[in-house]
SERO-4910 file (N, C-alpha, C, O; in steps of 0.05 Angstrom, whole numbers):
BEGIN
 pado doro    nc1    nc2    nc3   cac1   cac2   cac3    cc1    cc2    cc3    oc1    oc2    oc3
  Met    A     17    -24      0      0      0      0     18     25      0     38     27     14
  Thr    A     10     44    -17     25     70    -16     18     86      9     -5     86     18
  Arg    A     38     99     20     34    115     44     27    143     35     34    152     13
  Leu    A     14    158     52      6    185     46     28    204     54     46    198     70
  Ser    A     27    228     43     46    249     49     38    263     75     19    254     89
  Leu    A     52    285     83     45    299    107     19    315    104      9    326    124
  Asn    A      8    316     80    -20    324     78    -36    301     91    -33    278     84
  Val    A    -53    307    110    -66    286    126    -96    287    122   -109    303    135
  Pro    A   -106    271    104   -136    270    100   -150    258    123   -139    241    137
  Leu    A   -175    266    127   -191    255    149   -196    226    144   -195    210    163
  Val    A   -202    218    120   -207    190    113   -192    182     89   -184    199     72
  Ala    A   -187    156     86   -173    146     62   -181    117     58   -181    102     78
  Pro    A   -189    108     34   -197     80     30   -174     61     33   -152     66     22
  Phe    A   -178     39     47   -159     18     50   -165     -4     30   -180    -23     37
  Val    A   -156     -2      6   -163    -21    -16   -137    -30    -29   -120    -14    -35
  Gly    A   -136    -56    -34   -112    -67    -47   -120    -86    -70   -143    -86    -79
  Asp    A   -100   -101    -80   -105   -118   -103   -126   -140    -98   -140   -148   -116
  Glu    A   -128   -149    -73   -147   -170    -67   -176   -161    -72   -192   -176    -83
  Glu    A   -182   -136    -65   -208   -125    -70   -214   -123   -100   -235   -131   -110
  Val    A   -194   -114   -115   -197   -111   -144   -201   -139   -157   -219   -142   -174
  Glu    A   -186   -158   -148   -189   -185   -159   -216   -197   -152   -228   -211   -169
  Ala    A   -226   -193   -127   -252   -204   -119   -275   -192   -136   -292   -207   -145
  Val    A   -274   -166   -140   -295   -153   -155   -293   -161   -185   -314   -165   -198
  Thr    A   -269   -164   -195   -265   -172   -223   -276   -200   -227   -289   -205   -248
  Ala    A   -272   -218   -208   -282   -245   -210   -313   -245   -212   -324   -261   -227
  Val    A   -326   -228   -196   -355   -226   -198   -364   -216   -225   -383   -226   -237
  Leu    A   -351   -195   -235   -357   -185   -261   -355   -206   -283   -372   -207   -301
  Arg    A   -335   -222   -281   -331   -243   -301   -351   -266   -298   -356   -281   -317
  Ser    A   -362   -270   -274   -380   -292   -268   -407   -288   -282   -421   -307   -288
  Gly    A   -415   -263   -286   -441   -257   -296   -463   -255   -275   -485   -247   -282
  Gln    A   -457   -263   -250   -476   -261   -228   -470   -236   -212   -454   -236   -194
  Leu    A   -483   -213   -220   -476   -187   -208   -495   -180   -185   -486   -167   -165
  Ala    A   -520   -188   -187   -540   -181   -166   -536   -200   -142   -518   -216   -142
  Gln    A   -554   -198   -123   -552   -214    -99   -550   -244   -106   -567   -254   -120
  Gly    A   -529   -257    -96   -525   -285   -103   -506   -298    -83   -507   -293    -59
  Pro    A   -489   -316    -93   -472   -332    -74   -452   -316    -58   -446   -323    -36
  Glu    A   -442   -294    -70   -423   -278    -54   -437   -264    -31   -426   -262     -9
  Thr    A   -462   -256    -35   -477   -243    -14   -483   -264      8   -480   -257     32
  Ala    A   -490   -288      1   -496   -308     21   -471   -315     37   -472   -319     61
  Ala    A   -448   -316     23   -423   -322     37   -415   -299     56   -406   -304     79
  Phe    A   -420   -274     48   -414   -251     65   -431   -252     90   -421   -246    112
  Glu    A   -456   -259     87   -474   -262    110   -464   -282    130   -463   -277    154
  Arg    A   -456   -306    120   -446   -327    137   -420   -318    152   -417   -324    176
  Glu    A   -403   -305    138   -377   -297    150   -380   -273    169   -364   -270    187
  Phe    A   -401   -257    165   -404   -233    181   -417   -238    208   -409   -226    228
  Ala    A   -436   -257    210   -451   -261    234   -433   -266    259   -439   -254    280
  Pro    A   -412   -282    257   -395   -286    281   -382   -260    291   -377   -257    314
  Val    A   -375   -242    272   -363   -217    280   -382   -200    297   -373   -186    315
  Ala    A   -408   -202    290   -428   -187    306   -437   -203    330   -453   -192    346
  Gly    A   -427   -227    334   -435   -243    357   -463   -253    356   -476   -258    376
  Thr    A   -473   -257    331   -500   -267    327   -501   -292    310   -481   -299    298
  Ala    A   -524   -305    310   -527   -329    294   -532   -324    265   -527   -340    247
  His    A   -544   -300    259   -553   -294    232   -545   -266    223   -541   -248    240
  Ala    A   -542   -262    197   -538   -236    186   -553   -235    159   -553   -254    144
  Val    A   -565   -212    153   -579   -208    128   -568   -183    115   -569   -161    125
  Ala    A   -557   -187     91   -544   -165     76   -565   -148     62   -584   -158     51
  Val    A   -560   -122     64   -577   -102     51   -559    -81     38   -535    -83     39
  Asn    A   -571    -61     26   -555    -42     11   -547    -17     26   -534      1     14
  Ser    A   -553    -15     52   -543      7     68   -549      2     98   -566    -16    104
  Gly    A   -536     16    115   -543     15    143   -571     26    148   -585     16    166
  Thr    A   -579     45    133   -607     56    135   -627     34    130   -647     31    144
  Ala    A   -622     18    109   -640     -4    102   -641    -24    124   -662    -35    130
  Ala    A   -618    -30    137   -618    -48    160   -635    -38    183   -650    -53    195
  Asn    A   -632    -12    189   -649      0    210   -678     -3    203   -695    -10    220
  His    A   -685      4    178   -713      3    170   -724    -25    171   -746    -30    181
  Ala    A   -708    -45    162   -717    -73    162   -722    -82    191   -740    -97    196
  Ala    A   -704    -74    209   -707    -83    237   -732    -71    249   -747    -86    263
  Leu    A   -737    -46    246   -761    -34    257   -786    -46    246   -806    -50    260
  Ala    A   -786    -52    220   -809    -65    208   -813    -93    220   -836   -101    225
  Ala    A   -791   -107    224   -793   -134    236   -803   -133    265   -816   -151    274
  Phe    A   -797   -111    278   -807   -107    306   -838   -101    306   -850   -102    327
  Gly    A   -849    -95    283   -877    -87    282   -882    -58    289   -905    -51    295
  Val    A   -862    -41    287   -866    -13    292   -884     -2    270   -880     -7    246
  Met    A   -903     14    278   -923     25    259   -932     53    267   -923     63    288
  Ala    A   -950     64    251   -960     91    256   -970     94    284   -985     78    295
  Gly    A   -960    116    297   -969    123    324   -952    111    346   -953    121    369
  Asp    A   -935     91    340   -917     81    360   -895    101    365   -888    117    348
  Glu    A   -884    101    389   -861    117    396   -836    100    396   -836     76    404
  Val    A   -814    112    387   -788     99    387   -768    118    400   -764    140    389
  Val    A   -756    110    422   -737    128    436   -709    124    424   -701    101    418
  Thr    A   -694    146    421   -667    145    410   -652    170    417   -662    187    432
  Thr    A   -628    172    407   -611    195    413   -614    216    391   -618    210    368
  Pro    A   -611    242    399   -611    263    379   -583    268    368   -580    284    349
  Phe    A   -563    256    380   -535    261    371   -525    237    355   -511    219    366
  Thr    A   -532    237    330   -526    214    312   -531    223    283   -542    245    279
  Phe    A   -524    206    265   -530    211    237   -560    207    232   -573    192    247
  Ala    A   -571    221    213   -600    221    208   -611    193    204   -634    188    211
  Ala    A   -595    175    193   -606    148    186   -613    131    211   -626    111    208
  Thr    A   -605    140    235   -615    127    259   -644    132    263   -659    115    271
  Ala    A   -653    157    256   -680    166    263   -699    166    239   -723    162    242
  Thr    A   -688    169    214   -707    171    192   -723    145    187   -745    147    178
  Pro    A   -712    121    192   -729     97    189   -752     97    209   -772     84    203
  Ile    A   -750    111    231   -773    113    249   -795    128    235   -819    120    236
  Leu    A   -788    149    221   -807    164    205   -818    148    182   -842    150    175
  Met    A   -801    132    170   -810    115    147   -832     96    156   -850     90    140
  Glu    A   -832     87    181   -853     70    192   -876     86    204   -894     75    216
  Arg    A   -875    113    199   -896    131    209   -898    131    240   -919    137    251
  Ala    A   -876    124    252   -875    125    282   -865    152    291   -858    169    275
  Ile    A   -863    155    317   -856    181    329   -829    179    343   -827    163    362
  Pro    A   -809    195    335   -783    194    349   -785    209    375   -795    232    377
  Arg    A   -775    197    397   -773    210    423   -743    209    431   -732    188    435
  Phe    A   -732    233    432   -703    235    437   -697    236    467   -713    244    483
  Val    A   -672    226    473   -662    226    500   -633    237    499   -618    230    481
  Asp    A   -626    254    518   -599    266    517   -577    245    522   -582    223    530
  Ile    A   -553    254    515   -530    235    515   -512    239    539   -514    258    554
  Asp    A   -495    219    544   -474    221    564   -453    240    555   -444    238    532
  Pro    A   -444    259    571   -425    279    562   -397    268    557   -381    282    543
  Arg    A   -390    245    566   -363    234    562   -362    212    541   -342    210    526
  Thr    A   -382    195    540   -382    173    520   -396    181    495   -391    169    474
  Phe    A   -414    201    496   -431    210    474   -453    190    467   -469    195    450
  Asp    A   -453    167    481   -474    147    477   -498    155    494   -496    170    513
  Val    A   -521    143    487   -545    147    504   -547    122    521   -541    100    513
  Ser    A   -556    126    546   -558    104    565   -585     90    561   -606    103    560
  Pro    A   -585     63    559   -611     49    559   -628     55    583   -652     55    581
  Ala    A   -615     59    606   -630     66    630   -645     92    627   -668     95    636
  Ala    A   -631    112    615   -644    138    610   -667    135    590   -688    149    592
  Met    A   -664    118    571   -685    113    551   -709    100    565   -732    107    559
  Leu    A   -704     82    583   -725     69    598   -741     90    614   -765     89    615
  Ala    A   -726    109    626   -739    129    642   -757    147    625   -777    158    634
  Ala    A   -749    151    599   -764    168    581   -787    154    567   -803    167    554
  Ala    A   -788    128    569   -808    112    555   -836    117    566   -839    124    590
  Thr    A   -856    115    549   -884    118    556   -899     92    548   -887     75    536
  Pro    A   -924     90    555   -939     66    546   -940     63    516   -945     41    506
  Ala    A   -935     84    501   -935     83    472   -908     75    460   -906     71    436
  Thr    A   -888     71    477   -861     65    466   -860     36    457   -863     17    473
  Lys    A   -855     32    432   -853      5    420   -825     -5    418   -819    -29    421
  Ala    A   -806     14    414   -778      5    409   -759     27    418   -767     50    422
  Ala    A   -734     19    421   -712     37    427   -689     32    407   -684      8    400
  Val    A   -676     53    398   -653     50    380   -629     63    395   -628     87    398
  Val    A   -611     45    404   -586     55    416   -565     57    394   -566     41    375
  Val    A   -546     75    398   -525     79    378   -497     75    390   -491     88    411
  Asp    A   -481     59    378   -453     55    387   -436     77    374   -422     73    355
  Leu    A   -439    101    385   -429    125    370   -399    125    368   -384    120    387
  Phe    A   -390    131    344   -361    133    336   -346    107    340   -322    106    335
  Gly    A   -360     85    348   -347     59    352   -346     49    380   -334     28    385
  Leu    A   -359     63    399   -360     54    427   -388     42    432   -408     57    432
  Pro    A   -389     16    438   -415      4    443   -428     16    468   -415     25    487
  Val    A   -455     17    467   -470     27    490   -466      8    514   -458    -15    511
  Asp    A   -471     19    538   -470      3    562   -492    -18    562   -515    -11    561
  Pro    A   -485    -44    562   -506    -64    561   -524    -64    586   -546    -74    585
  Ala    A   -514    -52    608   -531    -50    632   -556    -33    625   -553    -12    613
  Gly    A   -578    -42    634   -603    -27    628   -619    -38    606   -643    -33    604
  Val    A   -606    -54    588   -621    -66    566   -643    -85    576   -665    -86    565
  Gly    A   -637    -99    598   -657   -117    609   -682   -103    618   -704   -113    616
  Gly    A   -678    -78    628   -701    -62    636   -720    -56    613   -744    -56    616
  Leu    A   -708    -49    590   -724    -44    566   -739    -68    558   -763    -67    551
  Arg    A   -726    -91    557   -739   -116    549   -761   -124    568   -782   -134    560
  Ala    A   -756   -119    594   -777   -126    614   -802   -110    610   -824   -119    616
  Arg    A   -799    -86    598   -823    -69    592   -835    -77    565   -854    -64    556
  Gly    A   -823    -96    551   -833   -104    524   -824    -85    502   -836    -84    481
  Ile    A   -803    -69    508   -793    -50    488   -772    -64    471   -753    -75    481
  Arg    A   -776    -65    444   -758    -78    426   -733    -61    423   -734    -36    422
  Leu    A   -710    -74    422   -684    -59    422   -668    -64    397   -661    -87    390
  Leu    A   -663    -42    382   -646    -42    359   -620    -28    366   -620     -6    375
  Glu    A   -597    -42    360   -571    -31    365   -560    -20    338   -554    -36    320
  Asp    A   -558      6    335   -546     17    312   -516     16    316   -504     34    328
  Ala    A   -504     -5    305   -475    -10    307   -461     -2    281   -439    -13    275
  Cys    A   -472     16    266   -462     22    239   -433     32    240   -418     29    221
  Gln    A   -424     44    263   -397     54    265   -379     36    283   -357     44    289
  Ala    A   -389     13    290   -375     -1    312   -367    -30    306   -362    -46    324
  Ile    A   -364    -37    281   -356    -64    274   -329    -71    288   -310    -56    286
  Gly    A   -329    -94    301   -305   -103    314   -302    -94    343   -283   -102    357
  Ala    A   -319    -76    352   -318    -66    379   -332    -86    399   -346   -104    390
  Ala    A   -328    -81    425   -341    -98    445   -342    -83    471   -327    -64    475
  Arg    A   -361    -91    488   -363    -79    515   -375   -100    535   -396   -112    529
  Asp    A   -361   -103    557   -370   -121    578   -377   -149    567   -396   -162    576
  Gly    A   -361   -158    548   -364   -185    537   -384   -187    515   -388   -209    504
  Phe    A   -397   -165    507   -416   -165    485   -403   -153    460   -394   -130    461
  Ala    A   -403   -168    438   -393   -156    413   -413   -135    404   -437   -138    408
  Ala    A   -403   -114    391   -421    -95    379   -438   -109    359   -428   -122    340
  Gly    A   -464   -107    362   -483   -122    345   -499   -143    361   -519   -153    350
  Ser    A   -490   -149    385   -503   -170    400   -518   -160    425   -529   -176    441
  Ile    A   -520   -133    428   -532   -122    452   -562   -121    450   -576   -125    470
  Gly    A   -573   -117    426   -602   -115    422   -613   -140    410   -600   -160    407
  Glu    A   -639   -138    403   -652   -160    389   -644   -161    360   -644   -182    347
  Ala    A   -636   -138    349   -625   -136    322   -605   -114    322   -606    -96    340
  Ala    A   -587   -114    303   -567    -93    301   -563    -86    271   -567   -103    254
  Ser    A   -555    -62    267   -549    -53    239   -520    -46    237   -507    -36    256
  Phe    A   -509    -51    213   -481    -43    206   -481    -30    179   -498    -35    162
  Ser    A   -462    -12    176   -460      3    150   -432     -3    138   -412     -5    152
  Phe    A   -432     -5    112   -407     -8     97   -403     15     77   -392     11     55
  Tyr    A   -413     38     85   -408     62     69   -378     66     65   -362     55     80
  Ala    A   -371     82     45   -343     84     36   -324     93     57   -300     87     55
  Thr    A   -333    107     78   -315    116     99   -314     99    124   -300    105    143
  Lys    A   -330     77    124   -331     61    148   -306     44    151   -290     42    133
  Asn    A   -303     31    175   -279     16    180   -274     -7    160   -252    -11    152
  Ile    A   -296    -21    152   -295    -37    128   -317    -27    110   -338    -19    119
  Met    A   -312    -28     84   -331    -14     66   -336    -30     41   -319    -46     32
  Thr    A   -359    -26     29   -366    -36      3   -375    -14    -16   -387    -19    -37
  Gly    A   -368     11     -9   -378     34    -24   -405     42    -13   -407     64     -1
  Glu    A   -425     26    -17   -451     27     -3   -458     -1      5   -451    -20     -8
  Gly    A   -471     -4     28   -479    -31     37   -485    -31     66   -478    -13     81
  Gly    A   -499    -52     75   -505    -54    103   -512    -83    110   -513   -101     93
  Met    A   -515    -88    136   -521   -115    146   -539   -112    171   -535    -95    188
  Leu    A   -559   -130    172   -575   -133    197   -566   -159    210   -564   -180    197
  Ala    A   -559   -157    236   -550   -180    251   -570   -186    273   -581   -168    285
  Thr    A   -575   -212    278   -595   -219    298   -592   -249    305   -580   -264    290
  Asn    A   -603   -256    328   -606   -285    336   -634   -295    331   -639   -319    335
  Asp    A   -652   -278    322   -680   -285    320   -687   -294    292   -686   -277    274
  Pro    A   -694   -319    287   -701   -328    260   -725   -313    248   -726   -309    224
  Ser    A   -744   -304    265   -767   -290    254   -759   -263    243   -771   -253    223
  Ile    A   -739   -250    255   -729   -224    244   -714   -229    218   -716   -213    200
  Val    A   -699   -251    217   -686   -258    191   -706   -262    169   -703   -251    147
  Glu    A   -727   -277    174   -748   -282    154   -761   -256    145   -765   -252    121
  Ser    A   -767   -239    164   -780   -214    158   -761   -196    141   -769   -184    121
  Ala    A   -736   -195    149   -717   -177    136   -711   -187    107   -708   -171     89
  Lys    A   -710   -213    103   -705   -224     76   -729   -217     58   -725   -212     34
  Arg    A   -753   -218     68   -776   -209     52   -775   -179     47   -779   -169     25
  Phe    A   -769   -164     68   -769   -135     67   -749   -124     46   -755   -105     33
  Arg    A   -726   -137     44   -706   -127     25   -713   -134     -4   -700   -124    -22
  Gln    A   -733   -151     -8   -740   -159    -35   -770   -156    -40   -785   -175    -47
  His    A   -780   -131    -37   -807   -123    -44   -828   -138    -28   -851   -141    -38
  Gly    A   -822   -149     -5   -842   -164     11   -849   -190     -2   -871   -201      3
  Met    A   -831   -202    -18   -837   -226    -33   -832   -251    -17   -812   -253     -2
  Gly    A   -851   -270    -19   -847   -297     -8   -836   -315    -30   -813   -314    -35
  Ala    A   -854   -331    -42   -846   -345    -66   -843   -325    -88   -852   -302    -86
  Gln    A   -831   -333   -110   -826   -314   -132   -852   -302   -142   -871   -316   -148
  Tyr    A   -853   -275   -142   -876   -260   -150   -901   -264   -133   -924   -261   -141
  Glu    A   -896   -272   -108   -917   -274    -88   -911   -252    -67   -891   -254    -52
  Tyr    A   -928   -232    -66   -922   -209    -49   -939   -211    -23   -963   -209    -23
  Leu    A   -925   -215     -1   -938   -221     24   -941   -196     41   -960   -194     57
  Ser    A   -924   -176     38   -924   -153     55   -909   -130     40   -896   -135     20
  Leu    A   -911   -106     51   -897    -84     38   -867    -88     42   -858    -94     64
  Gly    A   -852    -85     21   -823    -87     22   -810    -68      3   -824    -52    -11
  Tyr    A   -784    -69      1   -769    -49    -14   -747    -64    -30   -741    -87    -25
  Asn    A   -734    -50    -48   -710    -60    -62   -686    -53    -45   -673    -32    -51
  Tyr    A   -680    -69    -25   -657    -64     -7   -635    -85    -10   -619    -88      8
  Arg    A   -635    -99    -33   -615   -120    -36   -587   -110    -39   -582    -88    -49
  Met    A   -568   -126    -30   -539   -121    -35   -531   -135    -61   -542   -157    -67
  Thr    A   -513   -124    -76   -503   -137   -100   -480   -155    -92   -467   -152    -72
  Asp    A   -475   -175   -110   -452   -192   -106   -425   -177   -109   -405   -185    -98
  Leu    A   -426   -156   -125   -402   -139   -127   -395   -127   -100   -372   -128    -92
  Ala    A   -415   -116    -86   -409   -104    -60   -402   -126    -40   -384   -122    -24
  Ala    A   -415   -149    -41   -409   -171    -22   -381   -181    -26   -367   -187     -6
  Ala    A   -372   -184    -51   -344   -194    -56   -324   -174    -44   -304   -183    -32
  Leu    A   -329   -149    -47   -311   -128    -35   -312   -130     -5   -291   -128      8
  Gly    A   -336   -133      6   -339   -135     35   -326   -159     47   -315   -158     70
  Arg    A   -326   -182     33   -313   -206     44   -283   -202     47   -271   -211     67
  Val    A   -270   -189     28   -242   -183     30   -237   -163     53   -218   -167     69
  Gln    A   -253   -142     54   -250   -123     75   -253   -135    103   -239   -128    122
  Leu    A   -272   -154    105   -276   -167    131   -251   -182    140   -246   -183    164
  Arg    A   -237   -194    121   -212   -207    129   -191   -188    138   -172   -195    153
  Arg    A   -193   -163    130   -174   -142    138   -181   -130    165   -165   -115    177
  Leu    A   -205   -136    176   -215   -123    200   -196   -124    224   -192   -104    237
  Pro    A   -184   -147    230   -166   -147    253   -143   -127    251   -137   -113    270
  Arg    A   -131   -124    227   -110   -105    224   -121    -76    225   -109    -59    237
  Ile    A   -143    -72    212   -155    -45    211   -161    -36    240   -155    -14    248
  Gly    A   -174    -54    256   -180    -47    283   -156    -42    300   -155    -23    315
  Ala    A   -135    -59    297   -111    -55    313    -97    -29    306    -87    -15    323
  Asp    A    -96    -22    280    -83      3    271    -99     27    282    -86     47    291
  Arg    A   -125     27    281   -140     49    291   -137     52    321   -134     75    331
  Arg    A   -136     30    336   -132     32    365   -103     42    371   -100     57    390
  Ala    A    -84     34    355    -57     44    360    -55     74    354    -42     89    369
  Asn    A    -68     83    333    -68    112    327    -82    128    349    -73    149    357
  Ala    A   -104    116    360   -118    130    382   -100    131    407   -100    151    421
  Ala    A    -85    110    412    -68    110    436    -46    131    433    -38    143    453
  Phe    A    -36    135    409    -16    156    404    -28    184    411    -16    200    425
  Tyr    A    -52    189    400    -65    214    406    -70    217    436    -65    239    448
  Asp    A    -80    196    449    -86    198    478    -61    207    493    -63    224    511
  Ala    A    -38    195    487    -14    201    501     -4    229    496      5    243    514
  Glu    A     -5    237    470      7    263    462    -11    287    469     -2    309    470
  Leu    A    -37    281    473    -55    303    479    -64    304    508    -79    321    516
  Ala    A    -54    286    524    -61    285    552    -53    311    566    -30    320    563
  Gly    A    -71    322    581    -65    346    597    -66    372    582    -59    392    594
  Val    A    -73    372    557    -75    397    542   -100    412    550   -122    401    548
  Asp    A    -97    436    560   -120    452    570   -140    456    547   -133    463    525
  Gly    A   -165    450    554   -187    455    535   -193    432    517   -213    432    503
  Leu    A   -177    411    518   -182    387    501   -191    364    518   -180    358    539
  Thr    A   -212    350    509   -221    325    521   -220    303    501   -233    304    480
  Thr    A   -203    283    506   -201    260    488   -222    239    494   -234    240    515
  Pro    A   -227    221    475   -249    201    479   -245    184    503   -223    175    509
  Leu    A   -267    179    517   -267    161    540   -272    133    531   -291    128    516
  Val    A   -256    114    540   -262     86    535   -266     73    562   -246     69    577
  Pro    A   -290     65    569   -295     53    595   -280     27    599   -272     14    579
  Ala    A   -277     19    624   -265     -7    629   -281    -29    616   -306    -28    613
  Asn    A   -267    -50    606   -280    -73    593   -293    -66    567   -311    -80    558
  Ala    A   -283    -44    554   -293    -37    527   -270    -36    508   -248    -28    514
  Ser    A   -276    -44    483   -257    -42    461   -270    -25    440   -291    -32    428
  His    A   -258     -2    435   -269     19    417   -261     13    388   -238      5    383
  Ala    A   -279     16    369   -273     12    341   -260     36    328   -247     34    307
  Tyr    A   -263     60    341   -251     85    331   -258     90    301   -240     95    285
  His    A   -284     87    295   -292     98    269   -286    127    267   -277    137    246
  Gln    A   -290    141    289   -280    169    292   -264    171    318   -270    158    338
  Tyr    A   -244    189    317   -231    197    342   -239    226    346   -228    245    334
  Ser    A   -259    230    363   -272    256    367   -264    268    393   -269    257    414
  Ile    A   -252    292    392   -245    307    416   -265    329    421   -279    337    402
  Leu    A   -266    340    445   -281    364    451   -261    387    455   -240    383    468
  Ile    A   -268    410    445   -252    434    448   -268    455    462   -288    465    452
  Asp    A   -260    462    487   -275    481    503   -260    508    502   -239    510    514
  Pro    A   -271    528    488   -257    554    486   -253    568    512   -236    586    515
  Ala    A   -269    561    533   -265    573    559   -241    562    573   -232    574    593
  Gln    A   -229    540    563   -207    528    576   -181    527    559   -160    524    570
  Thr    A   -183    531    533   -159    531    517   -141    555    524   -151    576    532
  Ala    A   -115    551    522    -96    572    531   -100    598    516    -95    620    527
  Asn    A   -108    597    491   -111    621    474   -140    628    468   -145    646    452
  Gly    A   -159    614    480   -187    619    476   -198    609    449   -220    615    442
  Ala    A   -182    592    435   -191    581    409   -215    563    413   -215    546    431
  Asp    A   -235    566    395   -257    548    396   -254    527    374   -234    527    359
  Arg    A   -274    509    372   -272    487    353   -268    496    324   -252    485    310
  Asn    A   -283    517    316   -281    526    288   -254    539    282   -244    535    260
  Ala    A   -243    553    301   -216    565    297   -195    543    296   -177    545    279
  Val    A   -198    522    312   -179    500    311   -181    485    285   -160    478    273
  Arg    A   -205    481    276   -208    467    250   -195    483    227   -183    471    210
  Ala    A   -199    509    227   -187    525    206   -156    524    208   -143    523    187
  Ala    A   -145    524    232   -116    523    235   -106    496    225    -85    495    212
  Leu    A   -120    475    231   -111    448    221   -112    448    190    -93    437    178
  Ala    A   -133    458    179   -136    458    150   -113    474    137   -103    466    116
  Ala    A   -105    496    149    -84    512    138    -57    497    138    -39    504    123
  Asn    A    -55    476    155    -31    460    156    -34    433    143    -19    414    147
  Gly    A    -55    430    126    -59    405    111    -72    383    126    -71    360    117
  Val    A    -84    388    149    -96    367    165   -126    368    162   -139    388    168
  Gly    A   -137    345    153   -166    344    151   -179    339    178   -166    327    196
  Ser    A   -203    347    181   -219    342    206   -248    341    198   -256    349    176
  Gly    A   -265    333    217   -293    331    211   -310    339    236   -300    337    258
  Ile    A   -335    346    231   -353    353    253   -376    334    252   -393    336    234
  Tyr    A   -377    316    271   -398    296    273   -410    297    301   -399    285    319
  Tyr    A   -432    313    304   -450    324    285   -454    353    292   -457    360    316
  Pro    A   -456    372    272   -457    400    278   -483    410    290   -485    430    304
  Ile    A   -505    395    284   -531    402    294   -545    377    303   -549    359    287
  Pro    A   -554    375    328   -569    351    337   -595    348    321   -606    368    312
  Leu    A   -604    324    319   -627    319    302   -652    335    310   -668    343    293
  His    A   -656    339    336   -681    352    345   -683    381    336   -704    393    338
  Leu    A   -661    392    327   -661    420    318   -663    423    287   -661    445    277
  His    A   -666    401    273   -669    402    244   -698    405    236   -716    396    250
  Pro    A   -703    418    213   -731    422    205   -747    396    202   -771    396    207
  Leu    A   -733    374    195   -747    349    191   -762    340    216   -783    327    215
  Phe    A   -751    348    240   -763    339    265   -778    361    280   -786    357    303
  Ala    A   -781    384    267   -793    407    280   -822    401    289   -831    412    309
  Ser    A   -836    385    274   -864    380    280   -868    364    306   -891    361    315
  Tyr    A   -847    354    317   -849    338    342   -846    354    367   -846    344    389
  Gly    A   -843    381    364   -845    399    386   -819    404    401   -819    415    423
  Tyr    A   -796    396    389   -771    400    403   -760    428    397   -767    440    377
  Gly    A   -743    438    415   -731    464    412   -704    465    425   -696    446    439
  Arg    A   -690    487    420   -663    490    432   -665    490    463   -684    502    474
  Gly    A   -647    476    475   -647    474    504   -659    448    514   -657    441    538
  Asp    A   -673    433    496   -686    408    505   -665    386    512   -670    371    531
  Phe    A   -643    386    498   -622    365    503   -595    380    504   -580    379    485
  Pro    A   -590    392    527   -567    410    529   -540    397    525   -521    410    515
  Val    A   -537    372    533   -511    359    530   -505    355    500   -484    362    490
  Ala    A   -525    345    486   -521    341    457   -516    367    443   -499    369    425
  Glu    A   -529    388    451   -525    415    439   -497    426    444   -484    436    427
  Arg    A   -488    423    469   -461    432    476   -440    416    461   -421    427    449
  Val    A   -443    390    461   -423    373    448   -422    379    418   -400    379    406
  Ser    A   -444    385    405   -445    391    377   -429    416    370   -420    420    348
  Glu    A   -426    434    390   -411    459    386   -381    456    391   -365    473    382
  Gln    A   -374    434    404   -346    431    412   -331    408    399   -307    405    402
  Ile    A   -346    390    386   -334    365    377   -318    368    351   -326    384    334
  Leu    A   -296    353    349   -280    354    325   -267    326    322   -255    316    340
  Ala    A   -270    315    298   -258    288    292   -231    292    278   -228    308    260
  Leu    A   -211    278    288   -184    278    277   -180    253    259   -194    233    263
  Pro    A   -161    255    241   -155    231    224   -147    207    242   -130    210    260
  Ile    A   -158    184    236   -153    160    253   -149    135    235   -144    113    246
  His    A   -152    137    209   -153    114    191   -126     99    191   -106    110    199
  Pro    A   -126     74    182   -102     57    184    -79     63    165    -58     52    167
  Leu    A    -83     81    146    -62     88    128    -44    111    139    -24    118    126
  Leu    A    -50    121    162    -33    142    174     -7    130    184     -6    108    194
  Asp    A     15    145    180     41    136    192     47    154    215     33    174    221
  Arg    A     69    148    229     76    162    254     82    192    249     75    209    265
  Asp    A     94    198    226    100    226    220     75    242    216     73    265    225
  Gln    A     55    230    204     29    244    200     15    248    226      4    270    232
  Leu    A     15    227    243      2    230    269     16    252    286      3    268    299
  Ala    A     42    253    285     57    273    300     51    301    289     49    320    304
  His    A     48    303    262     41    328    250     14    338    259     10    362    265
  Val    A     -6    320    261    -32    327    271    -30    338    300    -42    358    306
  Val    A    -15    324    317    -12    332    345      2    359    346     -8    377    361
  Arg    A     23    364    332     37    390    332     18    412    325     17    433    338
  Cys    A      4    408    303    -14    429    293    -37    434    313    -45    457    317
  Leu    A    -47    413    325    -69    416    344    -60    431    369    -74    449    378
  Arg    A    -37    423    380    -27    436    404    -22    466    398    -28    483    415
  Glu    A    -11    472    375     -6    500    368    -32    515    366    -34    538    374
  Ala    A    -52    502    354    -78    516    349    -92    523    375   -107    543    376
  Val    A    -87    508    397   -100    515    422    -81    529    442    -88    533    465
  Gly    A    -57    537    432    -38    552    448    -24    535    469    -14    546    488
  Ala    A    -22    509    464     -8    491    483     22    491    477     30    496    454
  Ala    A     38    486    497     67    485    493     74    461    475     61    440    477
  Pro    A     94    465    457    102    442    440    114    420    457    125    425    478
  Leu    A    113    396    447    125    373    461    155    374    459    169    356    470
***
């Protein structure tokens, strides 16, 4: 693999000759749509998620939608979730004509607590969607309380492949879980997703749902969609899945370098990894508090300084979902979820991908420390 220069992009695809050969073989086979490669990808993926089954679809969004449909979520039901996430966590709730009910996040993990979701639940709550944000699985404690209330639990693990917490692999905490293979994810197929579960009835429902609600050929049993994965994407995903141990190890090593080099810098908060947790580091997101930085620099000033030095960065997410026009009709307003709102103003993602070398990581650290007025190392 070619190494990158001291220009440090936020993301970079980890693709080699094996991926090219796998996709070429599918092109030559003539079987391009969902077929044997997809079935093999499903079999190989399920153990990574800690589940008995996996159903391939064409996006993480489709996996979330298929899971909620399998849960029987419908018009008028409430689904509790976090406002600090990508839209695809919540838009499938709307697709099922259900009502999103948001719960504020933990200020250090950025995850939402299942216990807090349980406290916010009402008699109308049909399901909960927890998110393993940036690659840190949610705390499995509290999940039992949701289930005891009959609330169905979907784990949005789209950013957390290969992560674990308290002995639970990301993907095994809920009744179903979603994964994304978008081009920037830890393993990718360009576009693609997977639903993981131990429940055969969810598998059956999801397989119908991804193919127009079809039972036997041209027998339409229920409403469904064209959510199938292609064999081209699956072939790419199978090679990427074999790379996952190295990708995960490289991301964790890069995170450890940042943790050590940024420790004690005024105004910076590095990601918290609780005991007994293994972070996937889809993002390495820091908080920048302008009231504490040595020179008063805020997140936007720091980002501009990094860009001027060739360092890419990202803001995930600049506006919590409850403040977007799409969700305005549900009665939310500024101040409803103060932790999510504050974090959205201070958060900044640094490059963490496995193609980074030590010189690039050191360059990021030097530029960041300078941007916040910290003494050089």
